[in-house]
N, C-alpha and C positions, 0 to 999 in steps of 0.2 A: 306604649307598654306601661310606663310609669303611671299614666293617667288611669288606666284600667285597674291597676293594683290599688291606687289611692282611692278610687271610687269604690272598689270592693271593700276596702278597709273601712271607709266611711259608712257604707251600708251595714256592715257587721256591727260597728259601734252603735249606730242608730238603732238597730234591732235589739242590741243588748240594753240600751237605755230604755227603749219602749217596753221591753219585757219586765224591767225592774219596776216601772210604773204600775204595770198590771199586778205584779206580785205584792207591791207595797201599798196599793190603793186602799186596803182596809185600814192602814195606819193613818191615812189622811182623814178618815171619818171617825177614828177613835180618839178619845181624850187620852193622851199618853202621859198624863201626870202621874207620877209614882208616889207622890207624897200624901195621897189620900189615906185616911184611916182604913185599916184592914178590918173586914167583917169576919165573923166566925165561919161563914160559908166559903170564903175565898180559898183557904188552904185545902178544903175538901174538893173544891172545884179544880184547883191546881192538880191535885192527885188524880182526879177523874180525867182531866184533860191529858195528863201524862199517859194514862192507860189508853185513852182514845188515840193518842198520837202513836203509841207503840203498835196498836192494832192496825192503824192506817199505814204505818211503815211496813209492817209484815204483809199486808194486803198488796201494797204497791210492789214489793219485791216479788211476791208470788205471781202477780199479774204480769210483771216484766218478763219473768221466765216463760210464762205461758204464752204471752204475745209473741215473744221471740220464736218459740217452738212452732206456734201456729203459722207464723210467716214462712218458716222453713217448709211447711207442708208435710212434715214427717209424722204427724200425730194421727192416730186412728180414732174412730168414734168413741171408744171406751176411754181413751186418754182425755179427749175433749169433755166427755161427761164428767170424769173425775175432777178436772180442773174447774169446770163450771159449778159443780156442787160445792167445791171449796170456796169459790168466789161468792156463791150465794150465802154460805155460812158466814163468811167474813162481812158481807154487806149487812146481814141480819144482826150480827154482833155490833157492828158500827152503828146501826140504827138504834139498837137498844142503848148503847153507851151515849149516843147523842141525845136521845130522849131524856136520859137521866141528867145530862148536862143542861138541857133546856129547862128542867125544873128548878135548877139552881141559878139560872142565867141572870135573873134580876139582882141577885146578891153578888154577882161576880164583878171583877174590875172591868173597866171599859175594854181592855185588851182581851180579857177572857170572853167577854160578850161578843167581841168582833170575831174571835176564833170560832165560837159556836155558830154565829150568824154566817160566816163564810163557808163552814163545813156543809151545811144543809143542802145547798144547790148541787154541789159536787157529788154528794152521797146519792142524791136523787138521780142524777144523770148516770152515775155508776150503776145503780140498781136497774135503770132502764136498759143500759147496754147489756148487763148480765141477762136480764129477762129476754131481750131480743135474741141473744146468742143461744139461749136455751131453747127457745121456740124454733129457731133455725136448725139446731141440732136434732130436734125431734122430727123435723121434716125429712130427715134421711140424708144420704150422701150428697144430694144436690144442694142441701141447705148448708152443711158445714164445709163444703168445698167452694163455696161462692165468695165473690169479692165482698158482698155485704156482710157475710159472717166474719171475715177477717177484719173488716172495718169496725164491726161491733166489738171484737176482741181488742183491737187497738184502742178503741174508745174507752173500754174498761180501764186499760192501763193509763191512758191520758187523764181520766177523771180521778183515778186513785192517786196519781202523781200530783195533780193539782190540789186535791184534798189534803194530802200529807204536807206538801210544800207550804201551803198557806197556814195550816194549823201550826206547823213547826216554826215558821217565821214569827208568827204572833206570840207563841208561847216562849220562844227564845228571847224575843224582845222584852216580854213581861218579866222573865227571870233576870235578864241583864239589868233592867230598870230597877228591880227590887234589890239586886246586889249593889247597885250604885247607891241606892238610898241607904242600905245597911252600912256600907263602907263610910259614907259621909256622915252618918249619925252615930257611928261607933266612937265613943269617947274614951275607950280604954287605952292606956299607954302601953307602948311596946317595951 
């Protein structure tokens, strides 16, 4: 009995460590030096990344509620339509915001660039899942009551979660790094 619990504990810890590597892998590729000179575009990029992150958080929250309701099977066709339209609007807004970020990308910090780079594939997969779900909904009751439809809705949430989590981790690290630089270079006396 003790062996099984120890083995389960080791598996859980191993999974947690492995998932942290996946989440933090963009940091391994990014130059994480905070002491570089700031360009005039970086504060604008920070502001736009914050807006993008807020939209990603809102999208993730909405899709979490939708995926949960869809798993319960209590939604009618009109509810699915409404949720998918909102998801499409969010994806379009995120796409617009990401395109604006990509125009500033070359002037951003390495961590800002990593956030933009990591966002694109998740946004594309999110858009693909939304489109798949819309097509299946348009097929009628057989489409939106199928396992594949639920899989597409769950995929929407998973991609929205990955998108938000990666951008949030990178922007939080960027802000913490900058705060550390500000604190260590502040020469005012208390």
